[in-house]
C-alpha positions in Angstrom: 13.6 9.4 2.2 17.2 10.6 1.5 19.8 8.7 3.3 22.8 10.7 4.3 25.3 8.3 2.6 23.4 8.2 -0.7 25.4 9.8 -3.4 23.6 12.1 -5.7 23.8 11.8 -9.5 25.6 14.6 -11.4 23.0 17.4 -11.7 20.6 16.0 -9.2 19.2 18.7 -6.9 16.9 17.4 -4.2 15.8 21.0 -3.4 14.4 21.6 -6.9 11.0 23.3 -7.2 10.6 22.1 -10.8 8.0 19.4 -11.2 9.5 18.4 -14.6 12.9 18.0 -13.1 11.5 15.9 -10.3 9.6 13.8 -12.8 12.9 13.3 -14.8 14.7 12.1 -11.7 11.9 9.8 -10.6 12.0 8.2 -14.1 15.8 8.0 -13.9 15.8 6.2 -10.6 12.8 4.0 -11.5 14.8 2.6 -14.4 17.8 2.1 -12.1 15.7 0.5 -9.4 14.3 -2.0 -11.9 17.9 -3.2 -12.1 17.1 -5.2 -8.9 15.0 -7.7 -11.0 17.8 -8.1 -13.4 20.3 -8.8 -10.5 17.9 -11.5 -9.2 17.7 -13.1 -12.7 21.5 -13.2 -13.0 21.9 -14.7 -9.6 19.2 -17.4 -10.4 20.8 -18.2 -13.8 24.3 -18.5 -12.4 23.2 -20.7 -9.5 22.4 -23.4 -12.1 25.6 -23.2 -14.0 28.3 -25.8 -13.5 31.1 -23.2 -13.8 32.3 -22.6 -10.3 34.3 -19.5 -11.4 31.2 -17.9 -12.7 29.2 -18.6 -9.6 32.0 -17.3 -7.4 32.3 -14.1 -9.5 28.5 -13.5 -9.0 28.7 -14.2 -5.3 31.5 -11.6 -4.9 29.7 -9.0 -7.0 26.2 -9.4 -5.4 26.7 -7.3 -2.3 27.7 -4.3 -4.3 24.9 -4.8 -6.8 22.3 -5.3 -4.1 23.5 -2.1 -2.3 23.3 -0.1 -5.5 19.9 -1.5 -6.3 18.7 -0.5 -2.8 20.1 3.0 -3.1 18.4 3.5 -6.5 15.1 2.4 -4.9 15.5 4.9 -2.1 16.3 7.7 -4.6 13.3 6.7 -6.7 11.1 6.9 -3.6 12.5 10.3 -2.7 11.8 11.7 -6.2 8.3 10.2 -6.4 7.5 12.0 -3.0 9.2 15.2 -4.2 7.2 15.1 -7.4 4.0 14.6 -5.4 4.8 17.7 -3.3 5.5 19.8 -6.4 2.4 18.7 -8.2 0.0 19.9 -5.6 
């Protein structure tokens, strides 16, 4: 599903009829979507630090990081579905 407010990457064309291009974009967004696990790890690590400034910096950055991660996941889902359509 493409959400209207999702920004496309430079060169990304959701209307492509090329299976290799769709596969490339699916792989691209799969790598970015895996960023979510890394964000969770950073959050977990910093929760156990005694440095309040570090914890506060992570708390402030988290909403943006989570939003990006969710957007990457949506774009990955879109490209996987598009690849399936083109591979028929």
